[in-house]
C-alpha positions as CSV (number, residue, x, y, z in Angstrom):
1,M,2.9,4.4,18.4
2,Q,1.3,6.0,15.0
3,F,4.2,8.3,14.6
4,L,6.2,4.8,14.2
5,L,3.7,2.7,12.2
6,V,3.7,5.7,9.5
7,P,7.2,5.4,8.2
8,L,7.1,1.9,8.8
9,I,4.3,1.1,6.5
10,G,5.5,3.9,4.0
11,L,8.7,1.8,4.1
12,L,7.0,-1.7,3.6
13,V,5.0,-0.7,0.4
14,G,8.1,1.5,-1.1
15,W,10.2,-1.8,-0.3
16,A,7.3,-3.5,-2.3
17,A,7.6,-1.0,-5.0
18,W,11.3,-1.1,-5.4
19,L,12.0,-4.6,-5.1
20,G,8.7,-6.5,-5.7
21,A,7.1,-5.3,-8.5
22,D,7.3,-8.2,-10.7
23,P,4.7,-10.6,-9.3
24,D,6.4,-13.6,-10.7
25,Q,9.6,-13.1,-8.3
26,P,9.5,-13.9,-4.5
27,S,10.8,-10.5,-3.1
28,G,7.0,-9.8,-3.1
29,T,6.4,-12.2,-0.1
30,W,9.5,-10.8,1.9
31,L,6.9,-8.4,3.0
32,L,4.5,-10.8,4.8
33,P,6.8,-11.5,8.2
34,G,7.1,-7.7,8.5
35,L,3.8,-7.2,8.1
36,A,2.8,-10.1,10.7
37,I,5.0,-8.4,13.5
38,L,3.1,-5.1,13.0
39,V,-0.2,-6.7,12.9
40,A,0.9,-8.4,16.4
41,V,1.9,-5.6,17.8
42,L,-0.8,-3.5,17.1
43,V,-3.2,-6.2,18.2
44,V,-1.5,-6.5,21.5
45,R,-1.9,-2.5,21.6
46,Q,-5.2,-2.4,20.6
47,I,-6.5,-5.0,23.4
48,C,-4.4,-3.1,25.7
49,I,-6.2,0.0,24.7
50,T,-9.6,-1.3,24.5
51,G,-9.6,-3.4,27.5
52,G,-10.8,-6.6,24.7
53,V,-10.7,-7.7,21.3
54,R,-14.0,-6.4,20.8
55,G,-12.1,-2.9,19.7
56,A,-9.8,-4.6,17.1
57,W,-12.5,-6.7,15.4
58,D,-15.4,-5.6,13.1
59,W,-17.9,-8.1,12.1
60,N,-18.9,-6.0,8.9
61,W,-15.7,-7.1,7.4
62,G,-14.3,-9.6,9.6
63,V,-16.7,-12.3,8.6
64,P,-15.8,-12.0,4.7
65,L,-12.1,-11.6,5.3
66,A,-11.9,-14.9,7.5
67,G,-14.4,-16.9,5.4
68,L,-12.0,-15.9,2.5
69,V,-8.9,-17.1,4.2
70,A,-10.7,-20.3,5.6
71,L,-11.6,-21.0,1.8
72,I,-8.3,-20.8,0.8
73,A,-6.9,-22.8,3.5
74,I,-9.4,-25.6,2.9
75,Q,-8.2,-25.4,-0.9
76,A,-4.6,-25.9,0.0
77,L,-5.0,-28.7,2.5
78,N,-7.5,-30.6,0.2
79,A,-5.6,-30.4,-2.9
80,S,-7.0,-32.8,-5.4
81,H,-4.3,-33.1,-7.6
82,E,-0.1,-32.8,-7.5
83,F,1.7,-30.5,-10.2
84,L,4.7,-32.4,-11.4
85,P,7.0,-29.5,-12.6
86,G,9.4,-31.5,-14.9
87,S,6.3,-32.7,-17.1
88,R,4.0,-29.6,-16.1
89,A,1.2,-32.5,-15.7
90,L,-1.6,-32.7,-12.6
91,V,-1.8,-36.2,-11.3
92,P,-4.9,-36.8,-9.7
93,R,-5.0,-37.7,-5.8
94,S,-7.2,-38.7,-3.3
95,H,-9.2,-35.6,-1.6
96,F,-12.7,-34.8,0.0
97,R,-14.8,-34.3,-3.1
98,W,-17.4,-32.6,-0.9
99,L,-14.8,-30.0,0.7
100,P,-13.4,-26.7,-1.7
101,G,-10.2,-28.3,-3.3
102,S,-7.0,-27.1,-5.5
103,V,-5.4,-28.6,-8.3
104,D,-2.0,-27.7,-6.7
105,G,-2.0,-27.6,-3.1
106,R,1.7,-25.9,-2.9
107,S,0.6,-22.9,-5.3
108,T,-2.9,-22.2,-3.1
109,A,-0.4,-22.3,0.0
110,E,1.6,-19.5,-1.3
111,S,-1.5,-17.7,-2.2
112,L,-2.7,-18.0,1.5
113,R,0.4,-16.1,2.7
114,W,-0.2,-13.3,-0.2
115,I,-3.8,-13.0,0.9
116,G,-2.8,-13.3,4.8
117,G,-0.6,-10.1,3.9
118,C,-3.2,-8.3,2.2
119,A,-5.6,-8.7,5.0
120,A,-3.0,-7.4,7.7
121,M,-2.7,-4.3,5.1
122,F,-6.4,-3.8,5.4
123,W,-6.7,-4.2,9.0
124,L,-3.5,-1.5,9.4
125,G,-5.7,0.8,7.3
126,R,-8.8,0.4,9.0
127,K,-7.9,0.2,12.9
128,A,-4.1,1.3,13.1
129,L,-4.3,5.0,11.3
130,P,-7.6,6.6,13.1
131,R,-6.0,10.0,13.0
132,P,-6.1,12.2,9.8
133,G,-2.7,13.7,10.3
134,G,-1.2,10.1,10.6
135,R,-3.0,9.1,7.3
136,R,-1.5,12.4,5.6
137,G,1.7,11.5,6.5
138,L,1.6,8.3,5.0
139,V,0.3,9.2,2.1
140,M,2.9,12.0,1.5
141,L,5.5,9.5,1.9
142,L,3.9,7.5,-0.5
143,A,3.7,10.2,-3.1
144,A,7.0,10.8,-2.5
145,T,8.2,7.4,-3.4
146,G,5.8,7.4,-6.4
147,A,7.3,10.5,-7.4
148,A,10.8,9.3,-7.3
149,M,10.0,6.5,-9.4
150,A,8.0,8.6,-11.7
151,V,11.1,10.6,-12.2
152,W,13.1,7.1,-12.9
153,V,10.5,6.4,-15.8
154,I,10.4,9.6,-17.7
155,L,14.4,9.5,-17.4
156,Q,14.2,5.8,-18.9
157,R,12.2,7.3,-21.8
158,R,14.1,10.4,-22.7
159,V,17.2,8.6,-22.3
160,A,16.5,5.7,-24.4
161,P,16.8,6.0,-28.4
162,A,13.6,6.1,-30.1
163,G,11.7,2.6,-31.0
164,A,13.9,0.8,-28.7
165,L,12.3,-1.6,-26.7
166,Y,12.0,-0.9,-22.9
167,P,12.3,-4.5,-21.1
168,L,11.2,-2.3,-17.8
169,T,9.2,0.6,-16.8
170,G,10.8,1.8,-13.7
171,T,10.9,-1.7,-11.5
172,F,8.0,-2.8,-13.2
173,V,8.2,-5.7,-15.9
174,N,5.6,-3.6,-18.2
175,S,4.1,-0.2,-18.6
176,S,0.9,-1.5,-17.6
177,H,2.0,-2.6,-14.0
178,Y,3.3,0.9,-13.5
179,A,0.5,2.7,-14.6
180,A,-1.7,1.1,-12.4
181,Y,0.7,1.6,-9.5
182,A,0.8,5.4,-10.6
183,N,-2.6,6.1,-11.0
184,I,-3.4,4.8,-7.3
185,L,-0.7,7.4,-6.4
186,L,-2.5,10.1,-9.0
187,A,-5.9,9.8,-7.2
188,L,-4.5,9.9,-3.7
189,S,-2.1,12.7,-4.4
190,L,-5.1,14.7,-6.1
191,A,-7.4,14.1,-3.0
192,Y,-5.0,14.7,-0.5
193,A,-3.9,18.1,-1.9
194,L,-7.6,19.3,-1.7
195,D,-7.9,17.7,1.7
196,G,-4.9,19.7,2.8
197,W,-6.2,22.8,1.2
198,H,-9.7,22.5,2.8
199,C,-8.7,21.0,6.2
200,I,-5.4,22.6,7.2
201,R,-6.0,25.5,8.8
202,N,-2.4,27.5,9.2
203,A,-2.1,29.1,6.0
204,A,1.9,28.2,5.5
205,G,1.1,24.6,6.5
206,R,-1.8,24.4,4.1
207,G,0.2,25.8,0.9
208,L,3.1,23.8,1.3
209,V,0.8,20.3,1.7
210,A,-1.5,21.1,-1.2
211,G,1.4,22.3,-3.2
212,G,3.3,19.2,-2.3
213,F,0.8,16.8,-3.5
214,L,0.0,18.7,-6.4
215,A,3.4,18.5,-7.4
216,A,3.5,14.9,-7.1
217,S,0.6,14.7,-9.1
218,L,1.8,16.6,-11.8
219,I,5.0,14.3,-12.2
220,L,3.2,11.2,-12.0
221,L,0.7,12.2,-14.8
222,Y,3.6,12.9,-16.8
223,S,5.4,9.7,-16.1
224,I,1.9,7.6,-17.1
225,F,2.0,9.4,-20.3
226,R,5.4,8.6,-21.2
227,S,5.1,5.2,-20.0
228,G,3.0,3.9,-23.0
229,S,0.0,2.5,-21.4
230,R,-3.2,3.3,-23.0
231,M,-5.2,1.8,-20.3
232,G,-3.2,3.7,-18.1
233,V,-3.6,7.2,-19.6
234,M,-7.5,6.7,-20.1
235,I,-7.6,6.0,-16.5
236,S,-5.7,9.0,-15.5
237,L,-8.0,11.2,-17.6
238,I,-10.7,9.5,-15.8
239,I,-9.8,10.0,-12.5
240,L,-8.8,13.8,-13.4
241,G,-12.7,14.3,-14.7
242,G,-14.1,12.4,-11.4
243,V,-12.0,14.5,-8.6
244,G,-13.8,17.6,-11.0
245,V,-16.9,16.3,-10.9
246,I,-16.6,15.0,-7.2
247,A,-15.2,18.9,-6.0
248,G,-18.0,20.7,-8.1
249,V,-20.7,18.7,-6.6
250,R,-19.5,18.8,-3.0
251,A,-19.3,22.6,-3.2
252,G,-22.8,22.9,-3.6
253,G,-25.5,24.8,-5.6
254,W,-27.2,23.3,-8.8
255,R,-25.5,25.8,-11.0
256,R,-22.0,24.5,-9.7
257,R,-23.2,21.1,-10.7
258,I,-23.3,21.9,-14.2
259,L,-19.5,22.7,-14.3
260,P,-18.3,19.2,-13.3
261,V,-20.3,17.5,-16.1
262,I,-18.9,20.0,-18.8
263,M,-15.3,19.4,-17.3
264,L,-16.0,15.7,-17.4
265,A,-17.2,15.8,-20.8
266,A,-14.5,18.1,-22.1
267,I,-11.7,15.6,-21.0
268,L,-13.4,12.3,-22.0
269,I,-14.6,13.1,-25.2
270,P,-11.2,14.4,-26.6
271,A,-9.2,11.5,-24.9
272,A,-11.3,9.0,-26.5
273,W,-11.0,10.9,-30.2
274,R,-7.0,11.3,-29.7
275,G,-7.1,7.5,-28.3
276,V,-8.7,6.6,-31.7
277,C,-6.4,8.4,-33.8
278,D,-3.3,9.1,-32.2
279,W,-1.3,10.2,-29.0
280,K,1.8,11.4,-29.6
281,G,2.6,11.2,-25.9
282,C,2.7,7.6,-25.4
283,E,5.5,5.3,-26.9
284,G,5.1,4.2,-30.6
285,G,1.7,6.2,-30.6
286,W,-1.9,5.2,-30.6
287,S,-3.8,3.2,-33.5
288,F,-7.5,2.0,-33.2
289,R,-6.2,-1.1,-35.5
290,Q,-3.5,-2.0,-32.8
291,V,-6.0,-1.1,-29.7
292,Q,-8.7,-3.3,-31.2
293,D,-6.7,-6.2,-32.1
294,N,-5.1,-6.3,-28.0
295,A,-8.7,-5.9,-27.3
296,V,-10.0,-9.0,-29.3
297,D,-6.9,-10.9,-28.1
298,R,-7.9,-10.4,-24.9
299,L,-11.3,-11.2,-25.3
300,R,-10.6,-14.4,-26.7
301,V,-8.4,-15.4,-23.5
302,Q,-11.2,-14.8,-21.4
303,K,-14.0,-16.5,-23.6
304,A,-11.7,-19.6,-23.3
305,V,-11.0,-18.9,-19.7
306,L,-14.7,-19.0,-18.8
307,A,-15.2,-22.4,-20.5
308,M,-13.4,-23.6,-17.3
309,V,-15.9,-22.5,-15.0
310,P,-18.5,-25.0,-15.3
311,D,-16.5,-28.0,-14.1
312,R,-15.6,-26.1,-10.6
313,W,-18.2,-23.1,-10.5
314,L,-18.8,-23.3,-7.0
315,S,-15.4,-23.2,-5.0
316,G,-13.1,-22.6,-8.0
317,Y,-9.9,-24.7,-9.1
318,G,-7.8,-23.0,-6.0
319,A,-5.8,-19.9,-5.4
320,G,-3.0,-19.5,-7.5
321,T,-3.8,-22.6,-10.0
322,F,-4.5,-20.4,-13.3
323,E,-1.2,-21.2,-14.6
324,K,-1.1,-25.0,-13.9
325,V,-4.7,-25.7,-15.1
326,F,-5.4,-23.3,-18.1
327,P,-3.4,-25.4,-20.6
328,Y,-5.7,-28.4,-20.1
329,Y,-8.4,-26.0,-21.4
330,Q,-6.7,-23.9,-24.0
331,P,-8.0,-24.1,-27.4
332,Q,-5.3,-24.9,-30.2
333,T,-6.1,-21.1,-31.7
334,L,-4.5,-19.9,-28.8
335,R,-1.2,-20.5,-28.9
336,G,1.6,-19.6,-26.2
337,S,1.5,-19.8,-22.2
338,Y,-0.6,-17.9,-20.0
339,R,0.0,-17.1,-16.6
340,H,-2.8,-14.9,-16.1
341,A,-6.2,-14.2,-17.6
342,H,-5.6,-10.3,-17.7
343,N,-9.1,-10.0,-16.0
344,E,-9.1,-9.9,-12.3
345,Y,-12.6,-11.0,-12.1
346,V,-12.6,-13.9,-14.7
347,E,-9.7,-15.3,-13.1
348,G,-11.0,-14.8,-9.7
349,L,-14.0,-16.6,-10.4
350,V,-12.0,-19.7,-12.2
351,E,-9.9,-20.0,-8.9
352,F,-12.2,-18.8,-6.1
353,G,-15.4,-20.0,-7.5
354,L,-18.6,-18.4,-6.8
355,V,-18.3,-18.7,-2.7
356,G,-14.8,-17.1,-3.1
357,M,-16.3,-14.3,-5.3
358,L,-19.3,-13.7,-2.9
359,L,-17.1,-13.3,0.0
360,I,-15.0,-11.1,-1.8
361,G,-17.8,-8.8,-2.8
362,W,-19.0,-8.8,0.4
363,L,-15.9,-7.5,1.6
364,V,-15.8,-5.0,-0.9
365,W,-19.1,-3.9,0.0
366,A,-17.7,-3.4,4.1
367,A,-15.1,-1.3,3.0
368,C,-16.9,1.1,0.9
369,F,-20.2,1.4,2.4
370,A,-20.2,-0.4,5.9
371,P,-19.4,2.0,8.8
372,A,-16.0,2.2,10.5
373,G,-17.2,0.4,13.6
374,A,-15.4,1.2,17.0
375,G,-12.0,1.7,16.9
376,G,-12.1,3.6,13.8
377,E,-10.8,6.9,12.5
378,S,-11.6,10.1,14.2
379,G,-12.0,13.5,12.5
380,V,-10.6,11.9,9.2
381,G,-11.8,14.5,6.3
382,D,-14.0,13.2,3.4
383,W,-11.4,13.9,0.8
384,Q,-8.7,11.4,2.6
385,R,-11.7,8.6,2.1
386,I,-12.5,9.9,-1.3
387,G,-8.7,9.8,-2.5
388,C,-9.1,5.8,-1.3
389,L,-12.3,5.4,-3.0
390,L,-11.0,7.0,-6.5
391,A,-7.9,4.7,-6.1
392,L,-9.6,1.8,-5.7
393,G,-12.1,2.7,-8.6
394,A,-8.7,3.2,-10.9
395,L,-7.4,0.0,-10.2
396,A,-10.7,-1.9,-10.4
397,L,-11.0,-0.3,-14.2
398,H,-7.5,-1.5,-14.7
399,A,-8.0,-5.0,-13.5
400,L,-10.6,-5.4,-16.3
401,S,-7.5,-5.9,-18.7
402,D,-4.6,-6.8,-16.4
403,F,-4.2,-8.3,-13.0
404,P,-2.9,-5.4,-10.7
405,F,-4.3,-6.9,-7.8
406,R,-1.6,-9.8,-8.3
407,V,1.4,-7.6,-8.5
408,P,3.1,-7.2,-4.9
409,V,3.0,-3.1,-4.5
410,T,-0.6,-2.5,-5.9
411,G,-2.4,-5.4,-4.2
412,F,-0.9,-4.2,-0.8
413,L,-1.9,-0.8,-1.5
414,A,-5.6,-2.0,-2.6
415,A,-5.7,-3.6,0.7
416,L,-4.6,-0.7,2.6
417,L,-6.9,1.7,1.0
418,A,-9.7,-0.4,1.6
419,G,-9.4,-0.4,5.2
420,M,-8.5,3.4,5.3
421,S,-11.7,4.2,3.0
422,G,-13.7,4.2,6.1
423,G,-16.8,2.9,4.3
424,H,-18.1,6.4,3.4
425,L,-18.8,5.9,-0.4
426,R,-22.2,7.3,0.3
427,K,-21.0,10.7,1.5
428,M,-18.6,11.3,-1.2
429,F,-21.2,14.0,-2.7
430,V,-21.9,15.4,0.4
431,K,-21.1,19.2,0.8
432,E,-17.7,20.1,2.0
433,E,-17.0,20.0,5.7
434,C,-13.6,20.9,7.4
435,C,-12.0,17.7,9.4
436,E,-9.8,19.8,11.8
């Protein structure tokens, strides 16, 4: 069954990247029916193998995931307002005040479908890919798809005249969204190159797998530099430094642990200095004034968004309703319309409230720290888990200035990798062991 699931999941994620890269287009939701079918087939298979539902369920992550879905479902059913598209006004309606509610039930219902798709991806990553070979094949397919997109981005930047405006980066609406996607695959490719080198015993196979992942890493890295995303470039450098640090520490010996620290400093200090002055690899160059102005603008928006929290701090305004409710709190000094807060954590607090953020935090803990449980992976190498955790960490950093979890392909990848991480963050710095 796994040899069928790997190409299916790879094609679904690739479909999201090539057709659903714009979060404001409905194409991303086309993936949900396919995911539902996959999950149904896998649940039946898991029940047949284990003789019960117990093997397909784990209370560590099942409880917060079910709680988050239930919270959003109650919000959608208990709408406190009705949104009028013509006047873009929110009209109050009767509802249960003592239950979580939404200012726009339709938007929250659409978000519920999206959360359901992410939950399916998480389950697939946690329960449907138990063997290292299947995971390696899936990541190889994802890396190949990402490298093809990276080549397209590089060609876009080389063919277009100097100073031209780029309406798209690959199929993504801007360079920031593309950089978030490419950094996920960069972290995975680097980690799986090391996994193949350490864990594949056949010399020819080891060189082929490690070399293929390394080549994909180089293409992705160059495309990020050419994309023009400043945040993306910085996170790429942090990924490179992180891989060096972890590899050095896992090698063992106190002398070897000094080298990764020197490597990280050698990467990050020049990056910070060049970022302040000028980075010629990025579109238009970098300037300290430009970076500073951009950061100040984002902070002003996020400060205005935080002013919304006290009115519905416990259960939020409803998933997917930020664009509808923010105009009522938007100060006159902020011009224009805002679809997102450009900070996933602030926007999540507004939409899900304290209860929802606690459930999300519980789910993150279960994915990164809690053991995989019954029916989990067997013999999966530590570098495979480390790649998932590095990719999630890169996305978490990117979420401080953008909304990558709401872009179809990066959101689906984040859920899939959270499931594949296997709850072994505490083993990241343990001495290297072979998995096969």
